[in-house]
C-alpha positions, 0 to 999 in steps of 0.5 A, a space after each residue: 673363773 671361780 673354781 669348784 674347789 672353793 665349794 666346801 661341804 660341812 653339811 653333806 647329808 643328802 644321802 642320810 637315811 630318813 623315815 618314809 615321808 608322810 602323805 601330803 595333807 590336802 585341804 581346801 585352798 584359801 579363799 581370796 577376796 576380789 581385792 586380794 585377787 586384784 592385788 595379786 594380779 589374779 582377778 581375771 576370769 582365767 586366773 579364777 578358773 586356775 585357782 578353782 582347780 588348784 590343790 593345796 596341801 602341807 607336808 611334814 618335814 624334819 626341822 633338822 635333817 641331822 635329827 629326823 625324829 626331832 622337831 617337825 615343821 610344815 612345808 606348804 605346796 600346791 598342785 595344778 594337775 596336767 590338763 591332758 591326763 592321757 599324755 601326762 609326763 609327770 610333775 615339775 616343781 617351780 621356784 621364783 627365786 628370792 631367796 625367800 620368795 613364795 612359790 605357791 602361786 607360781 604354777 598359776 602365774 606361769 600358766 597365765 603368762 601363756 606357758 603351756 607346760 601345764 598341758 602334760 605336766 602337773 605343776 608343783 608350787 611350794 613355799 620354801 621353809 621359812 616363807 608364806 604358808 610354811 613354818 617360818 620365823 619373823 625377825 626384825 630385819 631391814 630396819 636400818 635407817 636409809 642413808 641420807 641424800 648425798 654421798 655415803 660417808 665412812 661414818 655412815 657406812 659404819 653406823 649401818 654396819 653396826 645396825 646390821 650386826 645387831 639385827 643379824 645377831 638378834 635374829 638368830 638369837 630369836 630362834 636359833 634352832 629354826 633360823 639355823 636350819 634355813 639353808 638351801 640344802 634343807 629346802 632341797 631335802 624338803 623338795 625331795 620329800 615332796 617328790 616322794 610324797 607325790 609318788 614320783 620316781 623323778 621330778 622336773 624342776 624349773 627355777 629362776 634366779 636364786 631358784 637356780 641355786 636351789 636347782 643345782 643343790 637339789 640335783 647335786 644332793 639327789 642326782 637320780 631324782 631329776 628328770 629334766 631341769 631348766 634354770 634361768 638367770 643362773 645364780 653365782 655357783 659359790 656362796 660369797 656375798 662379796 663376789 656377788 656384789 662385785 660381779 653384779 656391779 661390773 655387770 651393771 656398769 656394762 649394762 649402762 655402757 649399752 644404754 650410753 651407746 643407745 642414748 648417743 644414737 638419740 642425741 637429738 632427742 635426749 641431748 647427752 652427746 653423740 658418742 658413748 664417751 660423751 654420754 658417760 661424761 655427761 651423766 657422770 657430771 649429772 650424778 656428781 651435781 645431784 650428790 652435791 645438791 640433792 633435790 626434793 619435790 613437793 608432789 613426789 615422795 623422793 629425793 634425787 641424789 647421786 645414788 638415784 642417778 646411779 640406780 637409774 643408769 643401771 636399769 635394763 633396756 626395757 626401761 631405757 626410754 622412761 629412764 632417758 626422759 627422766 634423766 633429760 628432765 633432771 638436767 634442768 629440773 629446779 623444783 618445787 614440783 617434779 618434772 612430768 616424766 619423773 612424776 609418771 615413773 614414780 606413779 605416786 604412793 602405792 595403795 596399801 595391800 588389802 587384808 589377806 594378801 599372802 606373803 610373797 617374800 619373807 625377809 628372815 628367810 631371805 637373809 638366813 638363806 644367804 648368810 647361813 652359806 656365805 663364805 665371804 668376809 663379814 668385816 667392815 673394812 674389806 666391804 668399805 674398801 671394795 665399795 670405794 674402789 667401785 666408785 672410782 671404777 664405775 663413776 656413774 653406777 658405782 654408788 648404787 652398789 652395796 657398801 657394807 656386808 649384808 651378813 655382818 655379825 651373823 653368828 652361825 658358821 657357814 655351811 656351803 653345799 657341795 655341787 656335783 657334775 652329774 645328776 640328770 638333764 640340765 638346761 642353763 639359760 644365761 642372759 648376755 647382758 643382764 646384771 642381777 645374774 651376770 652371764 659369767 655365772 651361767 658359764 661357771 655353773 656349767 663348769 661346776 655341775 655340767 649341763 648345756 648353756 642356752 644363750 639369750 641375747 638380752 638383759 632382762 632377768 628371768 625373761 626365758 619364761 615370760 618371752 613367748 618364743 623362748 617359753 615355747 622352747 622351754 616347754 618343748 625341752 620338758 616334753 622332748 628333752 632337746 635343749 636349744 643352743 639359743 632362746 629369743 630374748 626381750 628386744 632392745 627398744 627401737 634404734 630410732 625413737 617413735 615420732 
């Protein structure tokens, strides 16, 4: 159990007195072409109807809350007003995670999924500072050369590490004043100014993945402003990238163990063995073979090596049938053409995005929101040693884990928020078998901030809001305050293959 005492606060300004927030500047929402709507998955008539009634605005906020009268930036937001105005209960802000993900269109996406939260609540989407239509900076990040096929050597890992150090330092140097203020605490403060500008005494919040970290930070800084909050696929409650990487790798291997048992039940179809141990052994040999002899195909732009086998083995259960077909074909594949299942799964090259597609993910904000808070080590050797240990511990999936510290060279001192144990009604839904947000993080977050755990027996990241039966329980919670103990999850593929 990670103790709350690891959370240190060097920037606890949540209660700092600031001027009353200015009014939201409402304006006409951007008009999107049919090509853009198709690229966003919003071309259906129902989506267009929601877009027609969505309101768009911006709010001015301090760049640095320690200097509220200094430079100001803008945060972009949207509002989808409750359809039952007579029984309206208030506003719920939503965040899709990332960090660095755009949330402006999330109210529409949730409503299109069938979630009926918009009946009695205004849904508030927003682009966090640094993202999309909000004030942002653009750094040259993620430009490292991908590792060549085959095992990662220490020399290659050091090269990637050195490139990361250079990129991270250059990013901060490009706009230190702004990049240094890309923190979860500041996003939470921006959210509270949105609440105040909407005229809400309290606000509801619904977040997934990194959005759960934002939710716990908001609730800790502004405990009296939360009405109800549901957080799904709960993030690590202590900002340490080394712990983040290690726990995820363990959970990924646990998920592979479940897939290995699933494959063993289908030995007649896939031929990897009749027991979990036999499947693990067979796929270990397959990974080692492709590490030693990577294979490139003429009709699919991908080279299969051991890392690709590891990544395939770490997929959630909804993908197991496709993954199993690909792995079966790779046992005998020789090229030059890709086998059918691999060709189908890769799907060819994606068409280029049409002009005018709004930003969905900002890499600068993604890195800064992690690195401005990362309390873990940034040196090369601890990360490399941990990676080598994972290769031994997880012979099939270990090579899919990170082999360098992503915040290497970040020149700003970390400022981790201090979490509180109270602050309004809180539901924490954790997925028993998922790897992006391992279930143990849900329990650790409850220990740090309180709330009630909702257990979901699946391995699908963020499924609570996309699974109709669970989404209905989320809506019922926001309307009544009652928190369920469990929620339906995404089903594992059938025990016996079709046909």
